[in-house]
C-alpha positions in Angstrom: 93.6 140.7 21.8 94.4 137.1 20.9 91.6 135.2 19.3 91.3 131.8 21.1 88.8 130.5 18.6 90.1 127.2 17.3 90.9 127.1 13.6 90.0 124.0 11.7 92.4 123.0 9.0 91.9 120.0 6.8 95.1 118.1 6.4 95.6 115.4 3.9 98.6 113.5 5.2 99.3 111.5 2.1 98.4 114.1 -0.5 100.3 113.9 -3.8 103.4 116.0 -4.0 104.6 116.6 -7.6 108.3 117.0 -6.5 108.2 113.4 -5.1 108.0 112.1 -8.7 111.8 112.8 -8.6 112.3 110.7 -5.5 115.8 109.3 -4.8 117.2 106.9 -2.3 120.8 107.9 -1.7 123.8 106.8 0.3 126.7 108.6 2.0 129.9 106.6 1.5 133.3 106.9 3.2 136.0 105.0 1.4 133.4 103.2 -0.7 131.7 101.9 2.5 128.0 102.8 2.9 127.6 104.7 6.2 124.2 106.4 5.8 121.0 106.0 3.8 118.5 108.8 3.1 115.8 110.0 0.7 115.4 113.2 -1.2 114.2 114.8 -4.5 117.5 116.7 -5.0 120.8 115.0 -4.0 122.9 118.2 -4.4 120.5 120.2 -2.1 120.4 117.4 0.5 124.2 116.9 0.5 124.6 120.7 1.2 121.9 120.5 4.0 123.8 117.6 5.6 127.2 119.4 5.5 125.7 122.7 6.9 123.5 121.0 9.5 123.7 121.9 13.1 122.3 118.5 14.2 124.4 116.7 16.9 123.5 113.2 15.9 126.4 110.8 15.2 126.3 111.1 11.4 126.3 114.9 11.3 129.1 115.1 14.0 131.2 112.5 12.1 131.0 114.2 8.7 132.2 117.5 10.3 135.5 115.9 11.6 138.4 117.8 10.1 139.0 116.5 6.6 136.2 113.9 6.7 133.7 116.0 4.7 135.9 115.8 1.7 136.0 112.0 2.0 132.2 111.5 2.1 130.6 110.9 -1.2 126.9 111.1 -1.7 125.5 108.8 -4.5 122.1 107.7 -5.7 121.4 104.2 -4.7 118.2 104.1 -6.8 115.5 106.3 -8.3 112.2 106.0 -6.5 109.5 108.1 -8.1 106.3 108.0 -6.0 103.2 110.0 -5.2 103.7 110.9 -1.5 106.5 111.8 0.9 105.4 108.9 3.1 105.9 106.5 0.3 109.4 107.9 -0.3 110.3 107.7 3.4 108.9 104.1 3.5 111.3 103.2 0.7 114.2 104.8 2.6 113.3 102.7 5.7 113.2 99.5 3.6 116.6 100.3 2.1 118.0 101.0 5.6 116.6 97.7 6.9 117.9 95.8 3.9 121.5 97.2 4.5 121.3 96.5 8.2 120.2 92.9 7.5 123.2 92.6 5.2 125.4 93.5 8.2 126.2 97.0 7.3 126.9 99.4 10.2 125.0 102.6 9.4 124.9 105.9 11.2 121.1 106.2 10.6 118.8 106.7 13.6 115.2 106.1 12.6 112.1 105.7 14.5 109.2 104.2 12.6 106.1 106.0 13.6 102.4 105.6 12.9 102.5 108.5 10.5 103.5 106.2 7.7 101.3 103.5 6.1 101.8 100.1 7.8 102.8 98.7 4.4 105.9 101.0 4.4 106.9 100.8 8.0 105.3 97.9 9.8 107.1 98.1 13.1 108.6 100.7 15.5 112.3 100.2 15.8 115.3 102.4 16.4 118.7 101.8 14.7 121.9 103.3 15.9 125.5 103.0 14.7 
């Protein structure tokens, strides 16, 4: 029979992650125009994940248009070594906000949630291309 006794698990949401020391903020570019901002610890792996993704959001649909995948170039915007994934995601959100404030039209759809420190993501906003 199924044991319905609750299991208590200690979760440290902002625990240090050694791979995050190699954090990167990257951009996807089409014809040298920035169209998407993301964060990762491995740009090659993340690019492959985007191209193989089954997500139906506007960015992933757009990069699967015939011939477009070859025109998208993924580049490092800046290195961002940090101690936690939340810190890296916070830096990604700041980079997105900076580019949107500069008038760039990005495919990013982000929702700032309470899971990130308020210093990283002070408000709840959604951006769509």
